[in-house]
C-alpha positions as CSV (number, residue, x, y, z in Angstrom):
1,X,211.0,59.9,-31.1
2,X,209.9,62.2,-34.0
3,X,213.1,61.5,-36.1
4,X,212.6,57.8,-35.7
5,X,209.1,58.1,-37.0
6,X,210.3,60.1,-39.9
7,X,213.0,57.4,-40.5
8,X,210.6,54.7,-41.0
9,X,208.0,56.8,-43.0
10,X,210.3,58.0,-45.7
11,X,211.6,56.0,-48.6
12,X,213.4,53.5,-48.9
13,X,212.6,52.3,-45.6
14,X,208.8,52.8,-45.9
15,X,208.9,50.7,-49.2
16,X,210.8,48.1,-47.8
17,X,208.6,47.8,-44.7
18,X,205.5,47.6,-47.0
19,X,207.0,45.1,-48.9
20,X,207.5,43.1,-46.0
21,X,204.0,43.6,-44.8
22,X,202.8,42.3,-48.1
23,X,204.9,39.2,-48.0
24,X,203.4,38.2,-44.4
25,X,199.9,39.0,-45.6
26,X,200.3,36.4,-48.4
27,X,203.1,34.2,-47.7
28,X,203.7,31.2,-50.1
29,X,200.2,29.4,-50.2
30,X,201.9,26.3,-51.8
31,X,205.1,26.9,-49.7
32,X,207.3,23.7,-49.8
33,X,204.5,21.9,-51.8
34,X,201.2,20.3,-50.9
35,X,200.4,17.2,-48.9
36,X,200.2,14.1,-50.8
37,X,199.1,10.4,-49.7
38,X,199.7,7.5,-51.8
39,X,197.7,4.2,-51.1
40,X,198.2,0.8,-53.0
41,X,195.4,-1.8,-53.2
42,X,195.3,-5.0,-55.1
43,X,194.0,-3.4,-58.2
44,X,195.3,0.2,-58.2
45,X,197.3,3.0,-56.7
46,X,195.4,5.9,-55.3
47,X,197.0,9.2,-55.0
48,X,195.3,12.1,-52.9
49,X,196.4,15.6,-52.9
50,X,195.2,18.2,-50.5
51,X,194.5,21.4,-52.5
52,X,192.3,23.8,-50.4
53,X,191.2,26.9,-52.4
54,X,192.6,25.7,-55.7
55,X,190.5,25.8,-58.8
56,X,190.0,23.0,-61.1
57,X,191.6,24.9,-63.9
58,X,194.8,25.5,-61.9
59,X,195.6,21.8,-61.5
60,X,197.8,20.0,-64.2
61,X,198.6,16.3,-63.9
62,X,201.2,14.8,-66.1
63,X,202.4,11.0,-66.5
64,X,205.7,10.0,-68.0
65,X,206.9,6.6,-67.5
66,X,206.4,5.6,-63.9
67,X,206.4,9.3,-62.9
68,X,203.2,11.2,-61.9
69,X,203.7,15.0,-61.6
70,X,201.0,17.2,-60.1
71,X,201.4,20.9,-60.8
72,X,199.3,23.8,-59.4
73,X,199.6,27.2,-60.9
74,X,198.1,30.6,-60.0
75,X,198.3,33.6,-62.3
76,X,196.4,36.6,-61.4
77,X,196.6,40.5,-62.0
78,X,196.2,42.6,-59.3
79,X,195.6,46.5,-60.0
80,X,195.1,49.3,-57.5
81,X,194.6,53.1,-58.2
82,X,195.2,55.9,-55.7
83,X,193.3,59.0,-56.9
84,X,194.9,61.2,-54.2
85,X,198.3,60.6,-55.4
86,X,197.4,60.1,-59.0
87,X,199.1,56.9,-59.2
88,X,198.0,53.4,-60.7
89,X,199.8,50.0,-59.9
90,X,199.4,46.9,-61.7
91,X,201.2,43.6,-60.5
92,X,201.2,40.3,-62.1
93,X,201.4,37.5,-59.4
94,X,202.4,34.0,-60.2
95,X,202.6,31.2,-58.0
96,X,203.8,27.7,-58.9
97,X,204.0,24.4,-56.9
98,X,204.8,21.0,-58.3
99,X,204.9,17.5,-56.7
100,X,206.3,14.2,-58.7
101,X,205.6,10.8,-57.3
102,X,207.5,7.6,-58.5
103,X,205.7,4.6,-58.9
104,X,207.1,1.0,-59.2
105,X,205.6,0.4,-62.6
106,X,204.9,2.6,-65.8
107,X,201.6,4.4,-66.1
108,X,199.3,3.6,-68.8
109,X,197.8,7.3,-69.2
110,X,194.6,6.0,-70.9
111,X,193.4,4.2,-67.8
112,X,194.0,6.9,-65.3
113,X,191.0,8.4,-63.5
114,X,191.3,11.8,-61.8
115,X,188.5,13.6,-59.8
116,X,188.6,16.9,-57.9
117,X,186.0,17.7,-55.2
118,X,186.2,19.7,-52.1
119,X,189.8,20.6,-52.1
120,X,190.9,17.0,-52.8
121,X,192.4,15.8,-55.9
122,X,192.0,12.0,-56.2
123,X,194.0,10.0,-59.0
124,X,193.4,6.2,-59.5
125,X,196.0,4.4,-61.5
126,X,195.3,0.8,-62.4
127,X,198.1,-1.8,-61.5
128,X,199.5,-3.7,-64.4
129,X,199.5,-7.3,-63.5
130,X,202.5,-9.0,-65.1
131,X,202.5,-12.9,-66.1
132,X,203.9,-15.5,-63.7
133,X,206.8,-17.2,-65.4
134,X,207.5,-21.0,-64.5
135,X,211.0,-22.1,-63.9
136,X,211.9,-25.2,-65.9
137,X,213.7,-28.1,-64.1
């Protein structure tokens, strides 16, 4: 039993197990993406994204043609100091998640309205009404 305990408490096994513990403490918060809902009314498209715990500064919205892309980025610097072992550790964490929605028409970026409140991002995209073309006899 003692040799098994020593095996798990010595490097490299100890370092590997600590890495695994850290991974499961903070798995990917934006793992496979985030939930998005697209609704269509007579006048507009309404895109709602659930982003709990995300700050407004971390959200980027980009429109290109008929594509709308929502990107969430989290960059943070983590430092820890162990005075007993005289060590100092600094880690830079970068988390990135992005979702793209295709709309049936081009997006006029100047008319798009976005709001973010209580973890919900809501984007309103006005529908462009075309003209009806009459068929000659």
